[in-house]
C-alpha positions as CSV (number, residue, x, y, z in Angstrom):
1,M,97.2,93.8,77.2
2,S,95.4,93.1,80.6
3,N,97.1,94.3,83.8
4,S,97.5,90.6,84.9
5,A,99.3,89.9,81.6
6,K,101.6,93.0,82.0
7,L,102.5,91.8,85.6
8,G,103.0,88.4,84.2
9,E,105.3,89.6,81.5
10,K,107.4,91.6,84.0
11,L,107.8,88.6,86.3
12,K,109.0,86.4,83.5
13,S,111.5,89.1,82.4
14,V,112.9,89.5,85.9
15,R,113.3,85.9,86.3
16,L,115.0,85.4,82.8
17,E,117.4,88.2,83.7
18,K,118.5,86.0,86.8
19,K,118.8,83.0,84.3
20,W,116.4,81.1,86.5
21,K,114.2,78.3,85.3
22,L,110.5,78.1,86.6
23,A,111.8,75.2,88.8
24,E,114.2,77.5,90.6
25,L,111.7,80.0,91.3
26,A,109.1,77.4,92.4
27,S,111.6,76.0,95.0
28,R,112.2,79.4,96.3
29,T,108.6,80.6,96.6
30,G,106.7,77.4,97.3
31,F,104.4,77.9,94.3
32,T,104.2,75.1,91.9
33,I,105.8,75.3,88.4
34,S,102.3,75.2,86.7
35,T,101.0,78.1,89.0
36,L,104.0,80.2,88.2
37,S,103.7,79.6,84.5
38,K,100.1,80.7,84.7
39,M,101.1,83.9,86.6
40,E,103.6,84.6,83.9
41,R,100.9,84.1,81.1
42,G,98.5,86.4,83.0
43,K,96.2,83.6,83.8
44,I,96.4,83.9,87.5
45,S,96.1,87.4,89.1
46,L,99.1,88.6,91.2
47,S,97.7,89.8,94.5
48,Y,99.9,91.6,97.0
49,D,100.8,88.5,99.0
50,K,102.0,86.8,95.8
51,L,103.9,89.9,94.5
52,A,105.6,90.2,98.1
53,T,106.5,86.6,98.1
54,I,107.8,86.5,94.6
55,S,109.7,89.7,94.9
56,M,111.3,88.4,98.0
57,A,112.5,85.2,96.3
58,L,113.8,87.1,93.3
59,G,115.6,89.6,95.6
60,V,114.0,92.6,94.0
61,D,111.7,95.4,95.4
62,I,107.9,94.8,94.9
63,G,107.8,98.0,92.9
64,T,110.3,96.4,90.3
65,L,107.4,93.9,89.3
66,L,104.7,96.7,89.3
67,Q,106.7,98.9,87.0
68,T,105.4,99.0,83.4
69,R,107.3,98.9,80.3
70,G,109.4,102.0,79.6
71,T,109.5,103.1,83.3
72,T,112.6,103.1,85.5
73,G,112.5,102.7,89.2
74,V,113.8,105.5,91.4
75,P,116.2,104.0,94.0
76,S,116.0,104.9,97.7
77,G,117.9,108.0,98.8
78,T,117.2,111.4,100.3
79,G,115.0,114.1,98.6
80,R,112.9,111.8,96.4
81,R,109.3,112.3,95.8
82,S,106.3,111.0,94.0
83,I,103.2,112.9,92.9
84,I,100.2,110.8,92.0
85,R,97.3,112.6,90.3
86,G,93.7,111.3,90.6
87,G,93.1,108.0,89.0
88,G,96.9,107.4,88.7
89,G,98.7,104.3,89.8
90,Q,99.3,100.6,88.7
91,E,96.1,98.7,88.6
92,V,96.0,95.1,89.6
93,E,92.6,93.3,89.4
94,T,91.6,89.9,90.9
95,D,88.4,88.1,91.4
96,V,87.6,89.7,94.8
97,Y,89.1,93.2,94.7
98,H,90.7,96.0,92.5
99,H,94.0,97.4,93.8
100,L,95.5,100.6,92.7
101,Y,99.2,100.6,93.8
102,L,100.7,104.2,94.2
103,A,104.2,105.6,93.8
104,T,105.4,102.3,92.3
105,E,108.3,104.1,90.5
106,L,110.0,104.5,94.0
107,L,111.9,101.6,95.0
108,N,112.8,100.3,98.5
109,K,109.9,102.2,100.2
110,R,109.3,101.7,104.0
111,F,105.6,100.9,103.1
112,V,103.4,100.1,100.1
113,P,100.5,102.5,99.6
114,I,97.4,101.0,97.9
115,I,93.7,102.3,97.1
116,A,91.7,99.1,97.4
117,Y,88.1,98.4,96.2
118,P,86.6,95.2,97.6
119,H,84.4,93.0,95.5
120,A,83.7,90.0,97.7
121,R,80.3,90.1,99.5
122,S,80.9,87.2,101.9
123,L,83.6,85.0,103.3
124,E,82.7,82.1,101.1
125,E,83.0,84.3,97.9
126,F,86.3,85.6,99.0
127,G,88.4,82.3,99.8
128,D,91.0,81.6,102.5
129,W,92.3,84.1,105.1
130,V,94.9,86.5,104.0
131,R,98.1,87.2,105.9
132,H,101.6,88.7,105.2
133,A,104.5,89.7,107.3
134,G,104.5,93.2,108.8
135,E,101.6,95.6,109.8
136,E,98.7,96.9,107.9
137,F,96.5,100.1,108.1
138,T,93.4,100.8,106.3
139,F,91.3,104.0,106.2
140,V,87.9,103.7,104.7
141,I,87.3,106.3,102.1
142,E,83.7,105.5,101.1
143,G,81.3,102.7,101.7
144,V,81.2,100.1,104.4
145,V,83.3,97.0,105.1
146,D,83.3,94.2,107.5
147,F,86.8,93.3,108.9
148,Y,87.2,89.8,109.9
149,S,90.2,88.3,111.5
150,E,91.2,84.7,113.0
151,L,91.7,86.2,116.5
152,Y,89.1,88.7,117.0
153,A,85.4,89.2,116.6
154,P,84.3,91.0,113.4
155,V,84.1,94.7,113.3
156,R,82.2,97.0,110.8
157,L,84.1,99.9,109.4
158,E,82.3,102.9,107.8
159,K,83.5,106.0,106.1
160,G,86.0,107.8,108.1
161,D,87.0,104.7,110.2
162,A,90.4,103.1,110.2
163,I,92.1,100.0,111.5
164,Y,95.8,99.2,112.2
165,F,96.7,95.6,113.0
166,D,99.4,92.9,112.5
167,S,99.0,91.6,109.2
168,G,100.5,88.2,110.0
169,M,97.3,87.5,111.6
170,G,94.7,86.0,108.9
171,H,92.3,88.8,108.0
172,A,89.7,89.8,105.6
173,Y,87.7,92.8,104.3
174,I,84.2,92.1,103.0
175,K,82.1,94.7,101.2
176,V,78.8,95.6,102.7
177,G,75.9,96.8,100.5
178,D,75.6,98.0,96.9
179,E,77.3,101.5,97.4
180,P,80.9,102.1,96.1
181,C,83.4,101.1,98.7
182,S,87.2,101.9,98.8
183,G,90.0,102.5,101.2
184,L,93.6,103.6,101.5
185,T,95.6,100.6,102.6
186,I,99.2,100.9,103.8
187,C,101.2,97.6,104.0
188,A,104.5,98.0,106.0
189,G,107.1,95.4,106.1
190,D,110.2,95.0,103.9
191,E,109.8,92.0,101.6
192,S,113.0,90.7,102.8
193,N,111.5,90.3,106.2
194,I,109.0,87.9,104.9
195,E,111.3,85.0,104.6
196,P,111.5,83.9,108.2
197,H,107.6,83.7,108.1
198,L,107.6,81.3,105.1
199,E,108.9,78.2,106.7
200,N,105.8,77.9,108.8
201,V,103.5,78.7,106.0
202,F,104.9,76.5,103.4
203,A,105.5,73.5,105.7
204,P,103.3,70.6,105.3
205,A,101.4,69.1,108.3
206,N,103.2,65.8,107.7
207,E,105.7,64.4,105.3
208,S,103.1,62.8,103.1
209,E,101.0,66.1,102.7
210,P,102.2,68.6,100.1
211,A,102.6,72.1,101.1
212,V,99.9,74.6,100.1
213,V,100.5,78.2,99.4
214,E,97.6,79.4,97.2
215,R,96.4,82.6,98.7
216,R,97.7,82.0,102.1
217,I,100.6,84.3,102.5
218,A,98.7,87.2,101.9
219,S,97.9,90.8,102.0
220,K,94.9,91.7,100.2
221,S,93.9,94.9,101.8
222,L,90.1,95.1,101.8
223,A,90.2,91.5,100.9
224,G,88.8,88.3,102.5
225,A,88.6,85.2,104.4
226,T,87.3,81.8,104.9
227,K,88.2,79.1,107.4
228,M,91.8,78.9,107.8
229,P,93.7,76.0,106.3
230,A,94.5,73.3,108.9
231,R,98.2,73.4,108.4
232,A,98.5,77.1,108.6
233,R,96.2,77.4,111.7
234,S,97.7,79.1,114.7
235,T,98.3,77.2,117.9
236,K,98.7,80.1,120.1
237,A,95.3,81.5,120.1
238,P,91.7,80.3,119.5
239,K,90.5,80.4,115.9
240,V,87.4,82.4,115.0
241,T,85.0,80.2,113.0
242,R,82.5,81.4,110.5
243,A,79.8,80.6,113.0
244,A,81.5,82.6,115.7
245,A,82.5,85.5,113.5
246,R,79.0,86.3,112.1
247,P,76.7,87.3,115.0
248,A,77.9,90.6,116.6
249,Y,80.0,93.5,115.5
250,K,82.1,95.8,117.5
251,K,82.4,99.4,116.6
252,G,85.8,101.0,116.9
């Protein structure tokens, strides 16, 4: 069974435990019933942004959805620890990156540690800006990535470089070159704190226009970006367009 199928199976199991129909979860997340059904059947990959949104709606820790069959989550408390051996972790594969979630057996963590391997080579290949409530830190382990955001000029990050930023800002990590590329990403922000941000993300621009959520609330560490959808666009700062984003890089 693929990782997407396992995640989808777990999502369905948690939903059924609450005796919710797909329509109930759809109303709480903003995802369509069809999209949620595809997620549960493993037809759509569950990236961090989707996992965070769904876990918040279900009222469970994101680690609960990542736990494989036969494992039991360790609740928060004093003295707990998790040792992850090389190559360990819960794998999640999407079209544009590969994520390895670490310490998933520990619930109610203050942050989510992820080893991320980007696939996307361009903004066009990746898709829409990614954003999620909280803050994000990434340390480049190997390779080179270009970091794009909607408020700043792009910056190139090489092995040993790191970046810390407000992950509510649309952002993207794009792989550079053919060499292997990976980074340690830390996503901080309790899933329960995402709710206040969802109203603006899910709200349509006008009453006749349906809300769009696909790949918009997002943390995909080492993930990517395209032009930000108009109805999610910030009015407080200028938007960095593709044309403006490409020419120059800032180091550090």
